[in-house]
N, C-alpha and C positions, 0 to 999 in steps of 0.2 A: 745768672748766678742765684742759687737757691737762697731763700730767706733763712735766717738763722734763728734758733730758739731764743726767745726773749725779746726779739725785735718787735717794735710796736708800729702798726700802720694806722694812719688817720687818727692818731692819738686815742685809739680805742681798742684795736684788735692786737693782742699780744700773741705772737707765734709760740706754740707749744712744741710741735714736732711736724716733720714731713710725713705725710701719709702715702703719697704716691707721686710719681713724676713721669712725664712723657715728653715727646718732641714739641708739643704745643704749650706746655705749661706744667703746673703742679697743683696738688691739693694738700692743704695743711690743716692740722687741728690747731685751733686758736682759742683764745679766751676773750670774751666780750667784757671789757672792764666796766662798761657803762651799765650793762644789765646783769653782770656777774653770772655768766653762764657760758658753757662751751659752744663753739660754732665751728663750721667748716669753711675754710677760705680757699676758693678756687682762683688760681692765678693764670691769666692768659698772657703769654710773653710776647705776642705780636704787638709792638708799640707803634705801628705805622698809622698814619691819619685815617686810612680807610678802615683799618681794624678797630680804631677807637670809635668811629661813627657807627660801625656795625654793632659794636659792643653796647653802646648807649641804647640803640634801637631794641636789641634783643633783651638786654637786662631789664628794660621797662616792661616787656611782655612777660618775661619769666617771673618777675616780682609779683605779678598778679595771678599766678597759678596756685591753686589750692586743691590738693587731692590727698586722701588718707594714705596712699602708698608712695608719696613723694615728699621729700623735705621742702620746706618753704625757703624761698630766696628772700632774705630780710634786708639786704643792703647791697649796694654796688658803688664802686668808685674807680677812678683811674689815677695812676701816678705817671706824669709825663716822663717819657724816655725809659720807662721801666715796664709797664704793663697795665692790664685791667684786672679787677678783682670782683668776684661775686662772693657774698657772704650768705651762707645757708645754715639751716638747722643742722647740728651735728647729730648723726644717728648712731646711737650706741648699739652695739651688736656685732655679730660675726657675719662676714660676707660669705656667699655661697662657695666661692673658690677656696676659702679657708676650710669650710665644712667638707668640701670634696677632698682636699688634701689630707684631712684628718680621718675621714670616715670611708672614703671611696664612694661607689655608687649608692644613691639614695633610693628608697622604695617609692613606687608611684604614689602611694597614699600620702606620703609626706611632700613630695615635690609638686604634684599637680595643683593642689590648692594655692601654692605660692605663685605658680605660673599663671593661673587663672586671674589672680589679683593683679599681677603685672600686666596682663592683657587689658585690664580695666584702666591702669595708669597710662598705657600706650594709647588706648582709644581716646582718653581724655586729651593727651598731647596732640594727637592727630586731628582732633575735632576743633582745635583752636583756629582762629582766623587772624593771620595765616597759620596753617598747620605747623607744628613743631615736630621735627624728627630727632629722636634721641641719638641714633647712629653709633652708639657704643654700648649696646645691651650685651652683657656677658655676666657670668657668675660673680666676678669680682665687683660688679656694680649693682648687685642686689644684696642688701643687708637684711638680716632677720633680727627683729627687735626681741627683747625679753618676753614680750607678749605674743610672739609668734607671727608678727605682721611683717610681710616682705616690703622693703622700701627700695624703690628704684632711685639710685643716687648717681651723682656725677653727670647730671644733665646740665648743659650750660651753653657755651658760646658756639656760634657758627652752625646752627641747626634749624633755622627757619626756612621753610620750604615755600617756594613760589610756584603755585599750581599752574600758572599761565606759562612761565618760562621753563617749568619743569626742572628747576635747579634749586640747590641749597646754597645759601650765601655763606661765604667765609671759608675758613680752613677745613681741610678734610683729612681724617685719619682712618686707619684700618687696623683691625685686630685679627690676625690670621686665625682661621677656624670659625670666627663668628661674623665677620663682615661678608656680605654677599658680593658677587662678582661686580655688580654695577657701582659699588663703592670704591673700586679701584680706578685709577686714572681719571678719565673724563666722563665716566658713566653717570647717568641720571638717577639719583636716589630719591625715594619717596617713602611713604608709610610702610610699603611692603618690604623695604630694606630692614626696618625694625622687626618685622614679623620673621624674616629669615634669621636674624640674630637671636630672637627669642626661641625659635625652634632649635637653633644650635645650642642655646643655653640648656634647654630641656634635654637635648641629646647628651650633653656633658653630665648633667645631674644624674641621669639614669644609667649611663654606661661607665662613668668615671673616667672617660677619655675625651680629649679635645677633638672636635670634628676635623676632618681633612679640610685644608684650605680650599675655599670655593673656586678660586681661579684655577688652581692646579687640578681640581676635579673636572672643571669645565673643559680644559684642554687635554684631559686624559693622562696627565702626569701622575695622578694618584686617583684613588677611588674612595667615595664615601661608603664606609662599611655600614651595613644595615644594623640598626641599634640592637635588634634581637640576636644577631650573631655575637655581639659583645656581651650581652646580658639576656639570656633566654627568659628571665623573669619578666621582661617588659612585655606587656600584652600587645597583641596584634593591632588593635585600634590606636593605641598610643604611638606605636612605631609608625603606623601609616600617617598619623597626624603630624609627627615630627618631619617625616620625609616630604609631606606636602608643603609644610611651612618652609622647608629648605630647598624647594625646587630652584634650580639655577635661573630659570626664566621667571621674572616676577609675575607674568601672566598666569602661570600655573600654580602660584602660591595662593594661600588665603588672601583675599583682597582687603581685609581689614582685621584689626585685632579682635573685633567682636566675632568675626567668622572663626578665627582660631579658637577663641574662647568657647564658642558654640560647639565646635568639633570636640573639644576636650570635655565639655559639659555633657555630651551624649555618651561618653565612655562610662560604663558602670564603675563605681568606686570599688577598688580591690577589697576582698573580704578581710576582716581583721585576722591576724595570724593567731593560731592556736597556742595557748588556751585563750578563750575569749576574755576571761577576767583580766589577764595580763595586758591584752590589747586595749582594754578600756582605760588603761593608765599610761598614755604615751609619755616618753621621756621629755618631749617638747610640747608646750601648749599647742592645742590643735588650732591651726590658722582658720579652719572653717567656722569657728565660733565667732569670728570677727563679723560685725554687721555689714561691712563692705562686701563680703562674699555673697550675700544674699542667701539663696536657698541651696548653697553648695552641699549642705549636710543631708538634704532630702534623698538623693540617690542612694546613699549608704543604707538608709533604713529600708528602702524599697528592695535593694539587692539582697539584704539579709532575709527579709520575709520570703522572697522568691526562692532563695536557697533552701530555707526550711521546708517549704512545700515540696520542692524537688526531692529533698532527702526523704521525706515521709513517703512520697509516691514511689520512689525507688525501692525503699525497704518493703513497702506493701507488695510491690510487684514480685520481689524475690521470695517473700514469704508465701504468696499465693502459688508461685511456680513450684516451690518446694512441696507444699501441701498436695498440689495436683499430681506431682511425681509420686509421692508416697501413696496416695489413693490409687493411682494407676497401677502401681506394683501390687498393692494389696487386693485390688479388684479380682484379678484372675485366681489368686490363691483362695479368696473367699468363695468364689463360684465352684472351685474344685471341691472344697470342703463341704459345700452345700449340694453336691451332685446327688447323693443318695436321698437326703430329705426332700428334695424338690422333684425327684423322679426323672432327672434329666440324664440323657446319655452323653458320652464324651464328645461325640461329633457335634452336638448342639452347642457345647461350651467353647469350641475352638475359636469361632469368630469373635464373640464378645470378649474372650480372654486376650486375643491378639489386639483388638481395638483398644481395650483398656490399657494394655502395656504400652502400645504405641503412643496413645494420648498422654499417658503419664510421663513417659521417658522423653518425648519430644517437647512437652510443655516446659520442662526444666531449662533446656538451652535457650528457648524463646524468652523465658523470664530472666535468665542471666543476661541475654542480649539487651533487653529493655532496661532492666535494673542497673546493669553495669554502665551503660551509656549515661543514664540519668545520674548515677553516682559520680561518674567522671565529670559531668556538667557541674555537679554540686562542688566537686573538689577544685576544679580549675576551669573557669569559663573560657579562657583564651588559649591555653596551650594545647599542644598535640600529645604530649607525653601520656597524660591520663587516658586519653582515648585509645592510644596504641596498646597500653597495658590492659585496658578493658577488653579490647577486641581479642588480644592474645588469650586472655582468660576465658573468654566466651568460646573460642575455637577449641581450647583444651577441654572445657566442660562438655562441649558438643560431641567431641570424639569419645569422651568417656561415656556419655549417655548412649551413644550409638553402640558401643561395645556392650554395655549392660543390656540394651534392648536385644541385641543378637543373642546374648546368653539366656535371657529370659524366654525368648521365643523357642530356643532349642529345648529348654527345660519343659516348657508347656507341651511341645510336640511329643517329648518322651512320656510325659504324664498322660497325654491323651491316648497314646498307643498302648499304655500299660493296662 
């Protein structure tokens, strides 16, 4: 039976409201009357003696966890015949499921720094002795504080992993779309189960859609749609990292949260949207400024510098190609005008005129090819669209130049015969 608002537990924690409820318990917002501050109260409804013993063991371990991207467990207690309770810091902020419901798909530049920080939190949990498996990573369990810091919440009971027996003790729950196949039934879960769930979380953040259920995908009842099919703005490296994290077989996933973080860290940060001045003032405080992110902001600076060089080189190539074309067209005309002063006959002029025209006209498509591809690289490093448009433009320019070349040669021949 759910706790009611105003009910006081342990003569200290007054229930404010129910935040969420599932088959194994509930989470409440409460008020710590002793410290005069809000807190989160997680209730485990399994009141059996085995569950009580497991709770005491795990609560003692969880109470000693300290990480900037996780709330602290500040207290724990049991009520005979009713359940066990964990008291945690209450995290103010909106969870990512609420953000998705309101805004739809999020841009990579916003979502990736959050996921990188959650990788740090998971690596911290997995490195404990014994390791702790969260087993319920999903957008609803990641809250973003007013400072832009992601917090992995709702970690609690029945998640301590025995690496020798390859089992997790206690109750087991699944969240369709986010739980890997091994979390169903009697499968063996480990740290790679959290990696699958975090990859599925990133999938949902960038596509705005819940991933297909892992078991249904495994048996062929449904298919996991490629993230880029749902949102073409997702870069290829990010899509590949998501699919690698969500591999049905744990052997084919990243083997640690640090590996997943390293894969995301190698992905160039997306360029700020134009205009650059507007992009410099994000609506939400930039998570990368958090000290726990480390050097997450460095790749952004490197990519912007590289893009500026690419843009300058592309423009210089186009300008040089245009100049060479102009000079190539002027060259034969100049030689014809200088025919009498130089004392040259028309036959002597034919070869240099044709060479000049060919050089000038053929250099322009080559410049368009090089400059167009480099501008496409500058505009969109990952997508195919810009490259296709550049190639189409180059082909059109090339055909135009060939037509002009043919016309110029005909004119020169007529002039030489006159």
